[in-house]
C-alpha positions in Angstrom: 4.1 9.8 18.8 2.3 6.9 20.3 -1.5 6.9 20.2 -1.5 7.6 24.1 1.0 10.5 23.6 3.4 8.6 26.1 6.3 8.1 23.8 7.7 10.1 21.0 10.3 9.1 18.4 12.4 11.6 16.4 15.2 11.6 13.9 18.4 13.7 14.3 20.8 15.5 11.9 24.5 15.7 11.4 27.1 15.8 13.9 29.1 19.0 14.0 31.4 19.4 11.2 34.4 21.4 11.8 35.2 21.9 8.2 31.7 23.6 7.8 30.9 25.0 11.2 32.8 26.4 14.5 32.2 23.4 16.9 31.9 23.7 20.6 35.4 22.6 22.5 35.1 18.7 23.0 32.1 18.4 20.9 31.2 14.8 20.3 28.8 13.0 18.1 26.4 12.4 20.7 23.0 11.2 19.6 23.3 12.9 16.0 22.6 10.6 12.9 20.0 8.7 15.2 16.7 7.5 15.9 15.8 8.6 19.4 13.1 7.4 21.8 11.7 10.0 24.0 9.1 9.9 26.9 6.0 12.1 26.7 8.0 14.7 28.8 10.8 14.5 26.2 13.2 12.7 28.4 15.7 10.7 26.2 15.0 7.0 26.8 17.1 5.6 23.9 18.9 6.2 20.5 20.0 4.2 17.7 22.6 5.3 14.9 23.0 3.7 11.6 26.3 2.0 11.3 28.8 3.6 9.3 27.3 7.0 9.1 29.3 9.0 11.7 32.5 10.5 11.4 33.3 10.3 7.6 32.3 13.7 6.5 29.2 12.3 4.6 25.8 13.9 4.7 24.2 10.6 5.9 21.8 11.8 8.7 18.2 10.9 9.0 16.6 13.6 6.9 13.3 12.1 7.0 10.8 12.2 10.1 10.5 8.4 11.5 7.2 6.5 11.1 5.5 4.5 13.6 4.0 1.4 12.0 2.9 -2.4 12.8 3.8 -5.5 11.4 0.7 -7.8 11.9 -2.0 -8.3 14.5 -0.6 -8.6 18.0 3.0 -7.6 17.1 4.7 -4.7 18.8 4.9 -1.3 17.1 7.9 -0.7 14.9 9.8 2.6 14.0 11.4 3.4 10.6 13.1 6.0 8.8 15.1 6.8 5.6 18.7 7.7 6.2 20.6 9.9 3.6 22.9 6.7 3.2 20.2 5.5 0.9 18.7 2.8 3.2 15.4 2.8 5.2 15.9 1.3 8.6 13.0 -0.6 10.5 13.6 -1.1 14.2 11.5 -2.3 17.2 10.0 0.8 18.6 10.5 0.1 22.5 13.2 -0.9 22.9 14.9 0.3 19.9 17.4 -2.8 20.1 21.1 -3.1 18.7 20.1 -3.9 15.2 17.6 -3.2 12.7 14.6 -5.7 12.1 15.0 -5.1 8.4 16.7 -2.7 5.9 16.0 -1.7 2.4 18.2 0.2 -0.2 15.8 2.6 -1.6 18.2 4.9 -3.2 21.6 6.4 -3.8 23.7 7.8 -0.8 23.7 11.4 -0.4 26.1 13.0 -2.7 24.2 16.1 -3.8 20.6 17.5 -3.4 19.1 14.1 -4.8 19.0 12.6 -1.3 16.6 10.6 0.9 14.6 13.0 3.0 10.9 11.6 2.5 9.0 9.7 5.2 7.1 6.5 4.7 3.5 6.3 4.0 1.8 4.0 6.5 -1.8 2.9 6.0 -2.6 1.4 9.4 -6.1 0.0 8.8 -4.9 -1.8 5.7 -1.4 -2.6 6.9 0.3 -1.2 3.6 3.5 0.7 3.7 5.0 2.8 1.0 8.4 4.4 0.7 9.8 6.9 -2.0 13.2 7.2 -3.2 15.9 8.7 -5.4 18.3 7.2 -7.9 17.7 3.5 -8.0 17.6 0.4 -10.2 14.5 -1.6 -10.5 14.5 -5.0 -12.5 17.8 -4.0 -14.2 16.7 -0.5 -15.3 18.0 2.6 -14.0 15.4 5.3 -12.6 15.9 8.7 -11.2 13.4 8.0 -8.5 10.8 5.5 -7.3 7.7 4.5 -5.0 7.5 1.1 -3.5 5.2 -0.8 -1.5 7.1 -2.9 1.1 6.2 -5.8 3.5 6.0 -4.0 6.9 7.1 -7.3 8.5 10.1 -8.1 6.3 10.9 -5.1 4.0 10.2 -7.3 0.8 9.1 -5.3 -2.0 5.3 -6.0 -2.9 5.6 -3.6 -6.2 8.4 -1.0 -7.4 7.3 2.0 -9.6 10.1 3.6 -11.1 9.9 7.4 -11.9 12.1 9.8 -14.0 13.3 11.9 -11.1 13.7 11.7 -7.3 10.9 11.7 -4.8 12.0 14.1 -1.9 8.7 15.1 -0.5 6.6 12.4 1.3 3.9 10.9 -1.0 0.3 11.1 0.1 -2.4 8.4 0.1 -6.0 9.2 -0.4 -9.1 7.2 0.8 -9.8 5.5 -2.5 -6.3 4.0 -2.7 -4.5 6.7 -4.8 -0.7 7.8 -3.9 0.4 11.2 -5.0 4.0 11.7 -5.4 6.1 14.7 -6.5 9.5 14.7 -8.0 12.4 17.0 -7.7 16.0 16.3 -8.8 16.5 14.5 -12.2 19.1 12.9 -14.2 20.2 14.5 -17.4 17.4 14.6 -19.9 14.5 14.0 -17.3 11.7 16.3 -16.4 10.4 16.6 -12.8 6.7 16.5 -12.1 4.0 14.7 -10.0 2.1 11.5 -10.5 -0.9 9.7 -9.4 -0.2 5.9 -8.5 -2.3 3.0 -7.9 -1.6 2.0 -4.4 -2.6 -1.5 -5.0 -0.4 -2.3 -8.1 2.2 0.5 -8.4 0.7 1.5 -11.7 1.1 5.1 -12.8 -2.4 6.5 -13.2 -1.8 9.8 -14.4 1.1 12.4 -14.8 -0.2 15.9 -13.3 0.3 18.9 -15.3 2.7 20.9 -13.2 4.5 22.7 -16.2 7.6 20.6 -15.6 8.2 22.3 -12.2 10.0 20.5 -9.5 7.8 19.5 -6.6 9.7 19.5 -3.2 6.7 19.7 -0.7 4.3 16.8 0.1 1.3 16.9 -2.1 -1.9 17.1 0.0 -5.5 15.7 -0.5 -8.1 17.9 1.1 -11.8 17.2 0.5 -12.2 17.0 -3.2 -9.0 18.6 -4.1 -5.2 17.5 -4.5 -2.8 20.5 -3.7 0.5 20.3 -5.3 3.1 23.0 -4.5 5.7 23.5 -7.1 9.3 25.4 -6.7 8.8 27.5 -10.0 5.2 27.5 -11.2 3.1 28.1 -8.0 0.5 26.1 -6.2 -1.9 23.7 -8.1 -5.4 22.7 -7.0 -6.6 19.4 -8.9 -10.0 18.4 -8.8 -11.8 15.1 -10.0 
C-alpha cells in the first residue's frame, strides 16, 4: 500500500487448473499470475502478468507479496515481486507498464516445494534492497539458497551470499544492519537452519542453533530479541 493509502498492489496465484480443480464453465486466466494495482477502494486499475507463465501447467504464480520501493531521489516508486518461475520482476508502480524495468534470476523455477515465495526486504531510508532465493549458482558454485543485495535502479547484484538451503520465508533486517534469514528445503546432504548476515557485505555472521530444523516463517526482530519459528523444534527466542 502507498503511504497515503490511496493505492494498493497485490500479487495473484495460479489460474484454475482443470487437472486439479473443477473449474467454472468458461473459466479464463483473467488476472491470475499477475501483479495488480488497485485503488484505495480496491477497484482494479491495472494488472501485469509475467510472460510465459500462463497456460503451461506450471506452478509459476507470484507466491510472494509485492514490495513497493524506490530507485533514487525524485524517481517514481517501483513495485516488485518474486515469481515461482525463479525471477524477480521490478516494474513502475503506476502505471505498471508493458515490460519490467529489470528482472533478476534469483532461483530455480518451481518444480517442487523448493520455490520462490519470499518477498524482498526494502530499507527505505538507506535505499538498500535484499532478495532471498532457492537453488542458484554464484560465481560458478551451486548453492541450495541465497540472499542477495540488489541495486534497486538496475537489479544489479551488489553482493551475493550462498546458503546451503532455500530461503522461503522473507528475511528480516534490524536497525543495526543485520539480516536474519531462515532456510527450508535442501539439496541432498545439506541441513536447514537460520543465519545472521551482514547487510553491508553479505558475510554470514553466525549460524543460529535451531537444531537443524527447517524454518518456513519469517524471522522477527522485536526489542532485544530475535524470534525464529521452526517446523519441528518449536519457537526460538534469541537475545544478544
